[in-house]
N, C-alpha and C positions, 0 to 999 in steps of 0.2 A: 234137576234138583228143584223142588218146589220153592217158591219165593217165601221169604220170611215176612214180607209185607202182605197184609191181608186187610180186608174191609172190617170195619167195627162189628158188623153183624156176624162175621165169621169168628170173632174172638170168643174165647171161653167166657163163661159167666164170671169167673174169677178175674180175668184180664179186664173185662168190661167194667166190673165193679171198681177196679183200681183206677181206671180212667175217670169214671164218674166222681169218685172221691177227690181226685186231683182238681177237677173242674169245680167241685163244690167248695173246696178250700180257697179258690182264687176268684171265683165269680159269684155274682148274685144269681140265684136260681129260684124259679117258681114254676109250678105245674098247674094246668087248667084242664078241665074236661071240655068237651066240644061246645058246651053251652056258655063257657067262659067263667065257670065257678072255680075257686081256688081249691086245689087238692092238698098241696103242701108248699112250703117255702123254706129256704135255708137261712142261716144266720145273717149272711151279708145282705140278702135282700131285705130282711126285716129291719136291719140297722139303717139301710138306705131310706126306707119308707117310714120308719119310726113306729112300726107296729111290732107286736109279738106274734109268733107263729100261730098261737091259739086264736088271736083276734082275726086272723086272715082266713082260716079254714072255713070253707063254705060261702065266703063272700064273693060277689060278682066282680069281674075285672073292671066294670064300669066305675067302681069306687076310686080307681086310680086316675080317672080323667075328669075333666070339668063337666058339668051337666050339659053344657052346650055341645061339647064334643060327643058325649054319650048319645045325644039325640040326633046326631047328624047322619047323613047318608054315608059319609066317608067311614064312620065307625062301624056301621053295619056291613059295609063292603070289606072292611078289615077282617072281620070274623068269617065272613063267607069265603074269603080267600084261604084262611087257615083250615076251614072245614073241608075244603076241596083238596087238601093235602099239600098246598104250596107253602113255602117258607118265606118269611119277611125279615129283612135286615135293614135297620135304620137307626137314627137318633130319635128318641121319643121323649116328649115332655109329659111327665106324670105328676100327679098330686099326691103328696104324702100326708101323714097324719097331721091334723091341725091346719091343712091347707098349704103346707110348705111346697115350694117348687122343687121337683126332682128331674134331673136329666139323665137318661140311660142310653148307652150304646148297646142295643140288644138285638138278639135274633129270636124270632118265634119259629119253632120247628115242630111240625106235626109228628106224632109218634104213630107208626103204622103197626097193624097186627100182621099175622102171618099171611093174611089174604091181601095185604097191601092197602087196607082201609085205615084212615085216621081214627084213632081212638082217644087221643088226648094231645095237648100242646104243651111243650116245655119251652120255657123262656130262659135264656142265658144272657146275663147283662153285666155291664160295667158302669159304675157310677161315674158319670162325667160332669157332674154339676159344677165342680170347681173350674174345670176347663171351659165349660160353657159360660160361666160368669166372667172369666178372663176374656173369652172371645167376645162376649157382648160388650164388655167394657172397652175393649180395643175397637170394636166396630162403632160404638157410640162416639169414641174420640175421633175416629176417622170421619164419621158422618159430620161431626161438628166442624172439623177442619174443612171438609168439602163445602159445607154451607157458608162458611165465613171467610175463607181464604182462597187465593188462586193456587191451583195445584196442577202440575204437569209432570208426566213421567217420561224418562228417557232410557234408552239402552246405554250401556257403558261407553259406547262410541259417540253418543250425542244424538242418535236417531230418536225421533219423537214416537212414543207409544200411545199416549192419550193426554188430553187436557180437560179440566172441568169447566163448567159454565162460567165461573168467575174469571178464570184466566182468559178464556175466549173473549169475554166481554171487555176486559182490560186492554187487550191488544187488537181487538176488532176483527178476529178471524172466525170462521166456521170450523167445526171439528173435522170435516172432510178435507179442508185446506191444509191441515197440519199432519194428517196421517202419513207416516213415512218420510216426512221432511226432516231437516237437520236443524239443530239449535242455532246454527250460524245465521239463519234467516232473521233472527232477532237482534243481531249486532251489525255495526257498520262493516263494510267490506275490508277496510284497513285493519280493523281489530280481528276479524275472522281469519285473516292471513298472517297474524302475528305469532311470534314464538310464545308470548304470554298466554294467548288463547289455547294453543296446543298444550301448554303446561297445565292450564286450568282443567282440561278434560283428562289429562294423564293423572292428575291428583285424585279426581273423582273415581276413575277406574281402579286406582290403587286403594280405594276405601276411605279417603279423607273427606271430612265434611268441610264445605266451603260456605261461608256466610258473609253477608255484607249488604251494602246498597249498590244496586246495579242499574245502569241506564240501558234500556232496551228500546228497540224500534217497533212501533205499531205498524199495522198493515198500511196505513196512509202515510207513514214516514215520520210522524211526530214522535218525540221522545216520551217514554214512560219510565218513571223511576219506581223500582221495586225493592222493598226490604225483604230479602229472601235467604233461605238456607237450601243448599243442595245436599241431599242425604242419600248416601249409598245404601242399597238393600242387599243383604247377603243371603245365599242359600245355605243348605245344611253343611256343605263343605267349606264355607267361609269365602266363597267367590262372589264378587259383585255381579248381580244379575239385573239390577235396576238402579236408576238414580231418580229420586223423587224430589222435585223442587216445590217448596211451600213458600208462598210470598203474599205480601200485602202491597197494595198500590199506595205509594206515598208521594205521588206526583204533585198534588196540591201543596203538601207540606214543604217539599223541596223548593218549589217555585216561590212560596211565601217567604222561605228563609233567604233565598237569593234576593228577593225584593227588599227585605229588611236590611240585608247586607249592603245593597246598592244605596239605599237611603242613608244608612249610617256613614258610608264613605262620602256621600254628597254633603251630609251635615258636618262631618269633620273638615271637609274642604272649606265650607262656609265659615266655620269657626276659625280656621286658620287665616282666612282672608280678614275676618273681623279682628284677630289679634294683630295682623300686619297693619291694618288701618289704625288700631289703637296705638301701636308703636309710632306711627307717623304723627298721630294727633299729639302724643306726648312730646315728640320732638318739636312740633310746632309750638306747643304751650311753653316748652323750655326756651325756645328762641324768643317768643314774645315776652316771657318773663325777664329775660336778660335785657330786652329793649326797654321795658317799662319799669325796671328796678335798677337804677344806677348805683354806683358805689357810694362810699361814705362822703365823697366830695364830688359834686357835679360841676361840669365845665360851665363857667359863667355864673354859677349859683353859690350860695353859701354852704359851708360844710354842715352835715347833719350833726346836731348836738348829741353828745354821748348819751344823755337821757333818752333822746328820741331813738337812737340806735338800740338801746336796751329794750325799748318797748316795740321795736320793729317798725318805727315810724320814720319816714323820710319826707322832706318837703313836697316831693311830687305826689305823695300819697295823701296829703291833706286835702280838704275841700278846696276847690278853686277859689272860693270867695275869701278864705283865710290867706291864701297866697296873694290874691289881688290886693287885699288891704295892706299886706306887708311889702307890696311892690314887686313880688316875685311871680314869675309865670313859668310853669314847667310844661313843655310841649308833650311830655309823656302822659299828661292828664287826658289828652285826647283819646288815648287808648285805654287808660286805667278806668276812667269814670264813664266813658261812652258819651260825654257831653262836650260841647264846645263853649269855652269861657274865654274872655279876654279881660285884661287888667288895664285900668286907666284911672289915674288920680287916686289910687289906693282903694278903689272899689271894683267889684266884679259885675259883669253883665253877660248875657248870652250873645253868641256870635250870630252872624248872618245865616240865611238859609243855605247859601253856597258852602259856608264852613261847616254847617251841620251835615250836609251831604258827605263831606270829607270824613266827618266823625263817624258816620254810620259805616262807611267803607272800611275805616281802620278798625272799628269795633267788631266787624264781621270776620277779621283775621283769626280770632280765637276759636271759631267754630266751623272752619272750612278747611278743605284739603288744599294741597299745594296748588293745583290747577286753578280753583276758584280764587285763592288768595292772590295769585298773580293777576287774575282778571280784575279783581277789585282795585289793585294798585294801578293797573294800566288805565282804568277808567277814571281815576281821580287825578286831576291836574296837579294839585298841590303835592300829593304824595309822590307822583311821578317825578316832579321836580326835585324832591328831596332824596328819594331812594328808588333804585330799581331792584325788584325782588326776583329771585330765581330759585327753582328747586333743583338741587344737585345731590345725587346719591342719597336720597331720603332725608336731606337736611334743608332747612330754610336758611338761605344766605342773603346778604345785602351788600350792595356796592354803591358808591356815590354815582349819581347821574352825571352825564357829560356837563350839564349846566348846573353847577353846585352853587347855590346862592348863600346858603347858610347851613348850620349844623343843628340837628334836633337836640336841643339842650335846654337846661333850665336857666333862662335869662329873663330879667325884668322887661316888660313891655312898656314902651313909652311912645314919644312922638316919632321914633324911627320905625314903628310898626308899619309894614307894607300892606297890611290888610289881608295877607295870606299866611300870617303866622310866622314870617321870616323877618328877623330883625336885621336891618342894615345899620350897624352901629357906627356912629361918628367917632373920631379919634378921642374926643374928650369922654364920650360915653364908654368907650372900650377901656379907658384908664380908670373910670369910676362906674363900674357896672351896677352898683346898687343905688345910684342917684336917680330920683324921679325927674322927668323933664317937663311934665305938665300935670295939671290937676283937673279932675272932673268933679262934677257936682255929686256930693255924697248920695248914695242910694242904698237900697236894701237888696241883698243877694241871698237867696235861699232862706229868707225869713230872718236873717241876723243883721244887726246894724253894722 
């Protein structure tokens, strides 16, 4: 039984005409003579090129290409091939009306006579301009990424397929050193053997995108920080066939951030130490304030008048000359005023150089830490005889020395003054603390009579 399948040339003219009509309705068609002049074109071709059928009849094929292509050897060879009876199938860039770009997927097929000689050429094409624009756009994006970012491709199991120049430069490898190697070469051995690393590649093979900052090892072993995304690539059946990693090198940024963090921590520590020192200083100031500001009634001295208390004045806060004229001496003035004064005969005068040395030592207590305070006290004979200072649990404490001659208090100075600021009162003087025992020649203290 003869086959129902036959060659197109064996079809009846009616069957052949039906096939041609089907092609005409679905494809752009145009026919040329062997010199390349247009014989006819269908509606789809005219729409693709922007012409009417009447505008195209008799025009040369060269109107659909740029002048440079029409004058080239490649274009002449193109037509020589068709005249020889060979067919051509390819994607062709053509120029439509007004210079618009047109892309056609086309086949140029010579039509033979009964003797097998080419007599004309028929072109059947599909307009692929939109697809080519999308392709060019995608290609342009890929090219831009390749130029500006580090790119490496893997198989779903982590085997390296290829890496671009930026990736190779960032990690210090040559392309031949990476071909066929595994991604684990970029991570420490401990990480490569971990369950987390296996889960990382399981997720990628399942089609999940992984993004983040990754620390990787360069060829020489130093750390490289990459901001990267691992992107699975799927085939037509939805299976992952590639994993493309796109990354930028952020090593300098990460190191700078770490440096700023370290400096911030160091600064915070320094500020904390400063706050601790300030607390110690405040404790010292409080202790000295208690020492230099007695209560309403001082031992051996007169009570502060109510009016004085209201104004915040106490005898030990008055100028030494005023206390001297009143026959009162307050030892706390050594600290409060930072000067050495002594009273005699109701008038004031400066103390000796030795006593001034003591005054400077005591005056230094207000602006020193506990260690230096103790040092000043130990170097001052008069102070050492009166008090022994010590630092305990962040507070300044005092205790009487073993040899306690007197008490630091507000008492009038007279003939019983030992010359060291310690009064050895007689029985009569202790019973009359405010009585003067001798007079001195009146003088001027601080510019006041």
